[in-house]
N, C-alpha and C positions, 0 to 999 in steps of 0.2 A: 610103257611109260606114258603117262597122261600129260597134256599140256599144263604148264604152271598156271596158277591163278593170275599171276601178273600178265601172262600172255593175252588173256581176254581183254584186259584194259588197254594194252599197247596195240592190239589189233584194232580196237575201236578208235584209238587215237590216230593210228596210221590211216585208217579209212577216212576219218574226218579231215586230215591234212590232204589226202588224195582228192576228196570231193571238193574241198575248197580250191585247190590248185586247178582242178578241171573246170571250175566255174570262171576262172580268170582267162582273159583273152590274150594268150600268147606268151612268148618268152620274156618280154620286158616286165610284165606283171608278175610272173613267177620269180624273176630275179629280185624285184623289189622286196618281196616277202623274205627271200633268203638273206639278202644283204642286211635287212633290218634286224635280223637275229645274229648278226656276225660283226657288229661294230667293235666289240672287244674280244680279241682272240682268247679262247678258253682251252685249257688243258687240264688233265687230272692232277691232283696233288702228287708231288714227287716227280713231275716231268717238267723239264726246262725247255723253253721255246726260243729258237734263234732264227731270225729271218735273214736270208741271204739272197743274192742275185747271181744267177748263172748265165752270163752273157745276155742279160736282158730278160731272163725268165725268172719270175719270183719263185722262191722256194723256202722251205722251213725245215730246220733240224728240230726233231723232237728227241730229247735226251733224258732217259730215266735216271733217277738218282743212283741206281745200281746198274752198272754195265759189266757184263761178264767178260767180254772181249772187245776192246776198243776199236779193233780193225774191222769188225763186222757191221753191216748196214742192211736195213730194209729200205729199198727204194720204192716209194709208194705213189701210185697214181689214183686219184680220187674218182668217184663216180659222179653222176649228175647229167647223164645223157649227152655229154660233150657241150652242154648248154649252160651249166652251172659251175661256179668256181669252187675254190678250196674254202669251205665253210666250217663252222664250229662242230656240227654233228660228226663230220668225218675226222676233224682234228681231235675230238675227244675219243672217238673210236680207236684211231691210230695210237693215241697216247696210252690207252689201256693195253694195246698190243705190245708197245715197247716196254711197258712195266712188266708184263707177263713174261715176255721173251728175254728181257734184260738186254735189249739190243737197240742201238740208235736207229732212227728212221729219218730219211730225207724225203719230204713230200713236195711234189712238183705241182705248182699252180699253172698248168699249161694253158695255152691260148684256147679260146672258146669259139664255137660256131654260134651263129652264122657269120659273125664278123671275120672269123679265121677258120674256114672249113678245112677238111682233109687236104693235105697231110700235116697241118700246122701242129696239132696236139701230138701226133706221133713224132714229128721232128723235135719237139721240146723234150719229150721223154727220152729220145735217143741222145740228145745233148746232155741231159742230166746224167745218164749212165756213163757217157764218155767223160764227163766232168769228174765223176768218182774215180774212174781209171786214171785220169790225168793227175789226180791228187794222190795216187799211189795205192788206192784200194784194189785188191786183187779180185778178179771175177768170182772166184770160189768163196769169197767173203761177202757176196751180195745175194740177197733174195729179193726178187721183184714181187710186189703185191699190189692188188687193186680190187675195187668193187665195181660191179656193173660196167659202165663205160671204161672204168679203170682196169677192170679185169680183161676187157678186150685189149686195152693198150699194153698190158703185160705180155700177151701173146704176140701182138703185132710188132711190138718193140723187139722181142726175141727173134721173130722172123726176119725183120729188117737187119738186125745185127748179124744173124747167120748168113744172110746173103752178102753182107759186106765183109765177111770173114773176121768179124770182131769176136773175141772169146765171150761165151755166154755166161750168165750168172749161175749160181749153184742150183737154184730152183725158182719156181714161180707159185704164188698163192693167188687164186682167183675166187672172189666172192661174188656169187650171182652174175657171172660174166655175160655180157651181151655179145655173143659170137656170131650171130646171123642177122644182119640188117635186111637181107633180101627175102627171107622166108618166114613162115609162121608154122609152128608145130602144133600138135594136138592140144597142148596145155594152154594155148592162146584161147581155146574154146572152153576146155574143161575147168580151167582155173580162173576164168575171167571174173567170177564173183568171189573167189577165195583170196586172191592176192590183195592184201590190205593196202599196199602202196600203188602197184600198177593195176588198178581196177579198170573197168571198162572205159570210163571217160578219160582219165588221165593217161592210161596205157596207150590208147589209140592216138591221142594228141601227141604224146612224146614220140611214138613210132613214126608218125607222119612228119614231125619236125626233124627227126633224125635223118630220115630218108632225103629230105630236101635241104636241110641246113648243114648237116655234117658232111654228107657225101661230096658236096661241091661239084656235082655233075659227073662224078666218077661212077663207074658201074658198081652197084651194091654187092656184086659177086667178087669184087677185087679182094684177094686174100688179106690185104692190109686194112681193109674195112670190115670184112666178114671172114675171120680166120678159119671158120669151119670149112671153107673152100680151099684152104691152103694145104700144101704138102708139109706136114708137121714133123717129118723125120729129123732127128738130131736135136730136138729141143730137150732141155733139162727136165728133171722130174717136176710134176705139177701136183698141187693140192687144189681141188675144185670143191667149193661148198655151194649148195643150192637149197632153197626152201621147197618143201613138198608142195606148197600151195602157190608158188609163183608162176606167172604166165610164161616165163622164160624156161621153165623146167625141161620141156621137150628139146629145145635147141641146145640147152646146156648138156643134156644127156647125149644128144647126137654128137656134139663136139667131143665129149669124153670118149665115146666109142670110136670116133675117127682118130683121135690122138692115140688111143691104144692100138688101133689097126696099123698106125704108122710107127709103132714101136716106142712111143713115149710112155714112161712110167707115170701113171696117174692114180692118185688117191682121191676117190670120189665120195663125198659125204652129202647125203640128202637128209635134211633135218625135218622130222615130222612136224606138221601143222605150221611151219614157218613160211613167211612171205619174203619178198624181195629185200635183201640187205637188212635183215632184222638186227644185225650186229650193232647198228647205231644206237640201240637202246641199252647197251651195256653202261653201267653195271646193274641197272635196275631190273632188266629182264633176264631171268636165269638162263634161258636158252641162248641168249646173246653171250653171256659170260662163258657158257660151256663151249660155244663155237669158237670164241676168241681163244679160249684155253687150248683147244685142239689145234687151231692155226698157229698159235705161239709155240707149241711143242714141235710142230712140223718145222718151223723156222729154226729152232734150236738144233733139231736133228740134222738139218741140211747144212747148217753152218759149223757143225762140230768137226 
């Protein structure tokens, strides 16, 4: 299977965005660009948006016009290196997931670093899950999902729930998860010129920012910061999707292997020629549509 014609365009577009962000001086400049594109919340046609507040935590319900089972929920944690908020590219991506899976989604706009370092984001995600349970949602009717930093939060939230003795959700979906903030794998070298988003300039800047801004002085080997160092036994089934060309591929693969060694059922999909969180270009990029279709089928399967 060859890459789509559209993938060449979106690779160039992603690389241009990455280069532009890398030229800016730090988090505030990056946020200005993101916020300027987020003034009016946007969702796909046929998806309703409802803003709510969970004990001071902003969140949004995304509800497709057709829902097969009203009691089921995707609890979504967005990416953005723990530095960026809940913006339209992720909102649109999740909207298409809800339409495909015919399942409601609750997206958590958790607190950001460096203003609110670890464990603030994790605490907000835990609070959102507990909110669903308090509202009468059964754990087996919830799938946690997230991309990049959000993929990390899917795993760390489950770990924290397990340690607290709280029933775990039916499954987890992790898109390009950032599971090791303490180390670098082979793909940090081999894919540094291939990953259209986390290219050499932006990738190194984000990694340095994460290590200082998000960790808040905690050891980067802390399992709730880098879950690759956790005991993963007892976690529910996971779907992990990664791009063949992303710099995180080695650490993602290592995490998958660790999870399987610990007895976790993991479905691992590595998508040829794709970069970090290529899903945000759905519906225009065929490979993004296919990946979301696969993820949505997994959600439906685990919630059935």
